[in-house]
C-alpha atoms as an extended CHARMM CRD file, in Angstrom:
* protein
*
       110  EXT
         1         1  UNK       CA            202.9710000000      213.9030000000      -55.2920000000  PROA      1               0.0000000000
         2         2  UNK       CA            201.6880000000      210.7770000000      -56.9420000000  PROA      2               0.0000000000
         3         3  UNK       CA            199.0590000000      208.2660000000      -55.8980000000  PROA      3               0.0000000000
         4         4  UNK       CA            199.2380000000      204.5420000000      -56.6550000000  PROA      4               0.0000000000
         5         5  UNK       CA            195.7910000000      203.4190000000      -57.8380000000  PROA      5               0.0000000000
         6         6  UNK       CA            196.6510000000      199.7850000000      -58.6010000000  PROA      6               0.0000000000
         7         7  UNK       CA            198.5830000000      197.7010000000      -61.1180000000  PROA      7               0.0000000000
         8         8  UNK       CA            201.6430000000      199.9860000000      -60.9250000000  PROA      8               0.0000000000
         9         9  UNK       CA            199.6270000000      202.9710000000      -62.1490000000  PROA      9               0.0000000000
        10        10  UNK       CA            200.5260000000      206.3210000000      -60.6040000000  PROA      10              0.0000000000
        11        11  UNK       CA            198.5820000000      209.5310000000      -61.0850000000  PROA      11              0.0000000000
        12        12  UNK       CA            199.3060000000      213.0780000000      -59.9750000000  PROA      12              0.0000000000
        13        13  UNK       CA            197.3580000000      213.8920000000      -56.8250000000  PROA      13              0.0000000000
        14        14  UNK       CA            196.6620000000      217.4620000000      -57.9030000000  PROA      14              0.0000000000
        15        15  UNK       CA            194.7880000000      216.1540000000      -60.9790000000  PROA      15              0.0000000000
        16        16  UNK       CA            192.3420000000      214.0530000000      -58.9120000000  PROA      16              0.0000000000
        17        17  UNK       CA            188.7650000000      215.2780000000      -58.8700000000  PROA      17              0.0000000000
        18        18  UNK       CA            187.3440000000      212.4040000000      -56.8300000000  PROA      18              0.0000000000
        19        19  UNK       CA            187.2990000000      208.7370000000      -55.8210000000  PROA      19              0.0000000000
        20        20  UNK       CA            184.0390000000      206.8590000000      -56.2360000000  PROA      20              0.0000000000
        21        21  UNK       CA            182.9110000000      203.4580000000      -55.0330000000  PROA      21              0.0000000000
        22        22  UNK       CA            181.7590000000      201.3580000000      -57.9780000000  PROA      22              0.0000000000
        23        23  UNK       CA            178.9250000000      199.6430000000      -56.0740000000  PROA      23              0.0000000000
        24        24  UNK       CA            177.3110000000      202.6420000000      -54.3920000000  PROA      24              0.0000000000
        25        25  UNK       CA            177.8320000000      205.3240000000      -57.0200000000  PROA      25              0.0000000000
        26        26  UNK       CA            176.6470000000      203.3220000000      -60.0250000000  PROA      26              0.0000000000
        27        27  UNK       CA            173.2100000000      202.9460000000      -58.4420000000  PROA      27              0.0000000000
        28        28  UNK       CA            172.4700000000      206.4110000000      -59.7800000000  PROA      28              0.0000000000
        29        29  UNK       CA            171.2710000000      206.5410000000      -63.3850000000  PROA      29              0.0000000000
        30        30  UNK       CA            173.1770000000      209.8200000000      -63.9130000000  PROA      30              0.0000000000
        31        31  UNK       CA            176.4640000000      208.2230000000      -62.8620000000  PROA      31              0.0000000000
        32        32  UNK       CA            175.9000000000      205.2200000000      -65.1250000000  PROA      32              0.0000000000
        33        33  UNK       CA            175.1540000000      207.5780000000      -68.0400000000  PROA      33              0.0000000000
        34        34  UNK       CA            178.2730000000      209.6450000000      -67.2410000000  PROA      34              0.0000000000
        35        35  UNK       CA            180.4670000000      206.5340000000      -67.2380000000  PROA      35              0.0000000000
        36        36  UNK       CA            178.8330000000      205.2190000000      -70.4190000000  PROA      36              0.0000000000
        37        37  UNK       CA            179.4070000000      208.5220000000      -72.2550000000  PROA      37              0.0000000000
        38        38  UNK       CA            182.9850000000      208.7630000000      -70.9850000000  PROA      38              0.0000000000
        39        39  UNK       CA            183.6970000000      205.2180000000      -72.1490000000  PROA      39              0.0000000000
        40        40  UNK       CA            182.1530000000      205.9660000000      -75.5330000000  PROA      40              0.0000000000
        41        41  UNK       CA            184.3640000000      209.0710000000      -75.8160000000  PROA      41              0.0000000000
        42        42  UNK       CA            187.4920000000      207.0610000000      -74.9610000000  PROA      42              0.0000000000
        43        43  UNK       CA            188.0440000000      208.7310000000      -71.5920000000  PROA      43              0.0000000000
        44        44  UNK       CA            187.8600000000      205.5520000000      -69.4800000000  PROA      44              0.0000000000
        45        45  UNK       CA            191.0810000000      203.6700000000      -68.7740000000  PROA      45              0.0000000000
        46        46  UNK       CA            190.8280000000      200.1940000000      -67.3060000000  PROA      46              0.0000000000
        47        47  UNK       CA            194.0700000000      199.6040000000      -65.3930000000  PROA      47              0.0000000000
        48        48  UNK       CA            193.4030000000      195.9890000000      -64.4340000000  PROA      48              0.0000000000
        49        49  UNK       CA            191.4380000000      192.9520000000      -65.5050000000  PROA      49              0.0000000000
        50        50  UNK       CA            190.4810000000      192.3870000000      -61.8580000000  PROA      50              0.0000000000
        51        51  UNK       CA            187.0110000000      193.1400000000      -60.5600000000  PROA      51              0.0000000000
        52        52  UNK       CA            186.5910000000      196.9500000000      -60.5510000000  PROA      52              0.0000000000
        53        53  UNK       CA            185.9220000000      198.3590000000      -57.0940000000  PROA      53              0.0000000000
        54        54  UNK       CA            186.2470000000      202.0810000000      -57.7070000000  PROA      54              0.0000000000
        55        55  UNK       CA            186.8290000000      204.7300000000      -60.3010000000  PROA      55              0.0000000000
        56        56  UNK       CA            188.9770000000      207.8270000000      -60.0890000000  PROA      56              0.0000000000
        57        57  UNK       CA            188.0310000000      210.9500000000      -62.0170000000  PROA      57              0.0000000000
        58        58  UNK       CA            191.0390000000      213.0860000000      -62.9700000000  PROA      58              0.0000000000
        59        59  UNK       CA            191.6190000000      216.1810000000      -65.0270000000  PROA      59              0.0000000000
        60        60  UNK       CA            194.6720000000      215.5130000000      -67.1860000000  PROA      60              0.0000000000
        61        61  UNK       CA            195.6400000000      218.1790000000      -69.7110000000  PROA      61              0.0000000000
        62        62  UNK       CA            192.2620000000      219.9500000000      -69.6300000000  PROA      62              0.0000000000
        63        63  UNK       CA            190.3350000000      216.7230000000      -70.2860000000  PROA      63              0.0000000000
        64        64  UNK       CA            188.6630000000      214.4120000000      -67.8050000000  PROA      64              0.0000000000
        65        65  UNK       CA            190.0760000000      210.8910000000      -67.5810000000  PROA      65              0.0000000000
        66        66  UNK       CA            188.4460000000      208.1000000000      -65.5960000000  PROA      66              0.0000000000
        67        67  UNK       CA            190.5960000000      205.2990000000      -64.2270000000  PROA      67              0.0000000000
        68        68  UNK       CA            188.8420000000      202.0680000000      -63.2530000000  PROA      68              0.0000000000
        69        69  UNK       CA            190.6910000000      200.6780000000      -60.2270000000  PROA      69              0.0000000000
        70        70  UNK       CA            190.6900000000      197.2970000000      -58.4700000000  PROA      70              0.0000000000
        71        71  UNK       CA            191.2660000000      199.1130000000      -55.1530000000  PROA      71              0.0000000000
        72        72  UNK       CA            188.5190000000      200.2800000000      -52.8100000000  PROA      72              0.0000000000
        73        73  UNK       CA            187.7470000000      204.0010000000      -52.8540000000  PROA      73              0.0000000000
        74        74  UNK       CA            188.3840000000      204.0790000000      -49.0890000000  PROA      74              0.0000000000
        75        75  UNK       CA            191.8920000000      202.6870000000      -49.6600000000  PROA      75              0.0000000000
        76        76  UNK       CA            192.5900000000      205.3180000000      -52.3120000000  PROA      76              0.0000000000
        77        77  UNK       CA            191.2530000000      208.1000000000      -50.0990000000  PROA      77              0.0000000000
        78        78  UNK       CA            193.3990000000      206.9540000000      -47.1670000000  PROA      78              0.0000000000
        79        79  UNK       CA            196.4980000000      206.8320000000      -49.3640000000  PROA      79              0.0000000000
        80        80  UNK       CA            195.8200000000      210.3030000000      -50.6610000000  PROA      80              0.0000000000
        81        81  UNK       CA            195.1720000000      211.8090000000      -47.2350000000  PROA      81              0.0000000000
        82        82  UNK       CA            198.1370000000      210.0560000000      -45.6380000000  PROA      82              0.0000000000
        83        83  UNK       CA            200.5280000000      211.2930000000      -48.2860000000  PROA      83              0.0000000000
        84        84  UNK       CA            199.3460000000      214.8790000000      -47.7960000000  PROA      84              0.0000000000
        85        85  UNK       CA            199.3510000000      214.9840000000      -44.0240000000  PROA      85              0.0000000000
        86        86  UNK       CA            202.7400000000      214.7280000000      -42.3860000000  PROA      86              0.0000000000
        87        87  UNK       CA            202.2630000000      216.6040000000      -39.1150000000  PROA      87              0.0000000000
        88        88  UNK       CA            198.5280000000      216.2840000000      -38.6010000000  PROA      88              0.0000000000
        89        89  UNK       CA            196.6550000000      213.2390000000      -37.3930000000  PROA      89              0.0000000000
        90        90  UNK       CA            194.1020000000      212.7050000000      -40.1560000000  PROA      90              0.0000000000
        91        91  UNK       CA            191.3270000000      210.1530000000      -40.1800000000  PROA      91              0.0000000000
        92        92  UNK       CA            188.8990000000      209.2520000000      -42.9290000000  PROA      92              0.0000000000
        93        93  UNK       CA            185.2250000000      209.1680000000      -42.0670000000  PROA      93              0.0000000000
        94        94  UNK       CA            182.7760000000      207.5320000000      -44.4770000000  PROA      94              0.0000000000
        95        95  UNK       CA            179.2100000000      208.7560000000      -44.6590000000  PROA      95              0.0000000000
        96        96  UNK       CA            176.8980000000      207.3100000000      -47.2940000000  PROA      96              0.0000000000
        97        97  UNK       CA            179.7530000000      206.4770000000      -49.6520000000  PROA      97              0.0000000000
        98        98  UNK       CA            181.3680000000      209.9140000000      -49.3430000000  PROA      98              0.0000000000
        99        99  UNK       CA            184.6400000000      210.4930000000      -47.5460000000  PROA      99              0.0000000000
       100       100  UNK       CA            185.5390000000      213.3250000000      -45.2350000000  PROA      100             0.0000000000
       101       101  UNK       CA            188.7620000000      214.2850000000      -43.4980000000  PROA      101             0.0000000000
       102       102  UNK       CA            188.8360000000      214.6450000000      -39.7610000000  PROA      102             0.0000000000
       103       103  UNK       CA            191.9830000000      216.4090000000      -38.6080000000  PROA      103             0.0000000000
       104       104  UNK       CA            193.2390000000      216.7740000000      -35.0980000000  PROA      104             0.0000000000
       105       105  UNK       CA            196.4030000000      218.5950000000      -34.1900000000  PROA      105             0.0000000000
       106       106  UNK       CA            198.3950000000      218.1340000000      -31.0450000000  PROA      106             0.0000000000
       107       107  UNK       CA            198.3570000000      221.0080000000      -28.6060000000  PROA      107             0.0000000000
       108       108  UNK       CA            201.2320000000      221.3030000000      -26.2060000000  PROA      108             0.0000000000
       109       109  UNK       CA            200.8940000000      223.1440000000      -22.9270000000  PROA      109             0.0000000000
       110       110  UNK       CA            203.9250000000      225.1310000000      -21.7610000000  PROA      110             0.0000000000
């Protein structure tokens, strides 16, 4: 399956390593250095001229690619989870900028 990350850009869901909020994750010096090095190496792809709100780290053809997206990381996570879960009721829970799945399945009594 594919995930729309903004500006008509689709990426394969199985190549996604993670979604990261631009505001909370770039507080860390290590993250800023990672993004700087990736940009220097030509691995960062800006998909929009809009204000960046998140970045998506993917592994395409054995190399990491980072897409800068105008969409919130929560929006991207919800899209990804919703496309994967057809029968299960899945909710996204945010804790300190990280996202977790909460699944509940219906139980029928006979």
